[in-house]
C-alpha positions as CSV (number, residue, x, y, z in Angstrom):
1,Q,29.2,73.2,119.1
2,V,27.3,70.3,116.9
3,Q,27.6,67.1,118.8
4,L,26.7,63.4,117.2
5,V,26.6,60.3,119.1
6,E,26.1,57.0,117.7
7,S,25.0,53.9,119.6
8,G,23.8,50.4,119.3
9,G,26.6,48.6,117.5
10,G,28.0,45.2,118.6
11,L,28.4,41.5,117.5
12,V,25.8,39.8,115.8
13,Q,25.2,36.7,113.7
14,P,24.6,36.8,110.1
15,G,21.0,37.0,109.8
16,G,20.5,39.2,113.0
17,S,19.6,42.4,113.3
18,L,20.7,45.7,115.2
19,R,19.2,49.2,115.3
20,L,21.7,52.3,115.5
21,S,21.1,55.3,117.1
22,C,22.5,59.0,116.6
23,A,21.3,61.5,119.0
24,A,22.4,64.7,117.7
25,S,23.1,67.9,119.9
26,D,22.1,70.6,117.0
27,R,19.4,73.4,117.1
28,L,19.2,73.2,113.5
29,F,18.9,69.5,113.5
30,R,15.0,69.0,111.8
31,I,16.3,71.0,109.0
32,R,19.3,68.8,108.1
33,T,19.9,65.8,105.7
34,M,21.2,63.2,108.1
35,G,23.3,60.0,106.4
36,W,24.9,56.6,107.7
37,Y,28.1,56.1,106.1
38,H,30.6,52.8,107.2
39,Q,33.9,51.7,106.6
40,G,35.3,48.4,107.0
41,P,38.4,46.9,107.1
42,G,41.1,48.3,104.7
43,K,38.5,50.2,103.1
44,Q,37.6,54.1,102.2
45,R,34.5,55.4,104.1
46,E,31.1,55.2,102.1
47,F,27.6,55.7,101.9
48,V,24.8,53.6,103.1
49,A,21.9,55.9,103.5
50,T,20.5,59.1,104.1
51,I,17.5,61.0,104.8
52,T,16.3,64.5,104.4
53,S,14.7,66.5,107.0
54,V,11.6,65.5,105.6
55,G,11.9,62.0,105.7
56,V,12.9,60.8,102.0
57,A,15.6,58.3,102.7
58,N,18.2,57.1,99.9
59,Y,19.8,53.7,100.2
60,A,23.1,52.0,98.7
61,D,22.1,49.3,96.8
62,S,23.8,46.5,99.0
63,V,21.8,47.6,101.9
64,K,18.3,48.5,100.1
65,G,15.6,46.0,101.4
66,R,17.3,45.2,104.7
67,F,18.2,48.7,106.4
68,T,15.6,51.4,107.3
69,I,16.9,55.2,107.6
70,S,14.4,57.1,109.7
71,R,14.5,60.1,112.0
72,D,12.3,61.9,115.1
73,N,13.2,65.7,114.9
74,D,11.2,65.8,118.4
75,K,14.5,63.6,119.6
76,K,17.0,65.1,117.7
77,T,17.7,61.3,116.6
78,M,18.1,59.3,113.6
79,Y,18.3,55.7,113.5
80,L,19.4,52.9,111.1
81,Q,17.6,49.4,111.8
82,M,19.8,46.8,110.1
83,N,18.1,43.3,109.4
84,N,19.5,40.1,107.8
85,L,23.1,41.3,108.5
86,K,26.0,40.3,106.3
87,P,29.5,39.9,107.3
88,G,30.3,42.4,104.8
89,D,28.5,44.7,106.6
90,T,30.9,44.4,109.0
91,A,32.5,47.8,109.9
92,V,32.6,51.3,111.7
93,Y,29.3,53.1,111.1
94,Y,29.1,56.6,111.3
95,C,26.3,59.1,111.6
96,S,26.6,62.4,109.5
97,V,25.0,65.7,109.0
98,V,25.9,65.8,105.3
99,S,26.0,68.9,104.2
100,L,28.4,69.9,107.2
101,N,30.6,66.9,106.5
102,F,30.2,66.2,110.4
103,W,30.7,63.4,111.7
104,G,30.2,61.2,114.9
105,Q,32.5,59.0,116.7
106,G,31.5,55.9,115.0
107,T,30.3,52.6,116.5
108,Q,31.5,49.0,115.7
109,V,29.1,46.6,113.8
110,T,30.4,43.2,113.4
111,V,28.7,40.3,111.4
112,S,30.3,36.9,112.4
113,S,29.2,33.2,113.2
């Protein structure tokens, strides 16, 4: 009965910012390692960032220094602050309960002039 709902995607110009949210319906949210993954056109889904239950973050090299993953365990919500967006960031972004290999429906991020 775990549910994940992503929001916050959209169309943005290069250099712009977006903030993605993942609202989780999960009694055990506070102990989960959560993550963001994306899938660009014609590509496989790939790792973007993860965050442990206590807030330790890990990032793909391509987004390090530009993206920030965070979580609010009281609100059962995870976030991805995306700054200095590049056209290569264009993808569907998915929220994940990493250990369960469980995914949300995705939200589209398009970076274009």
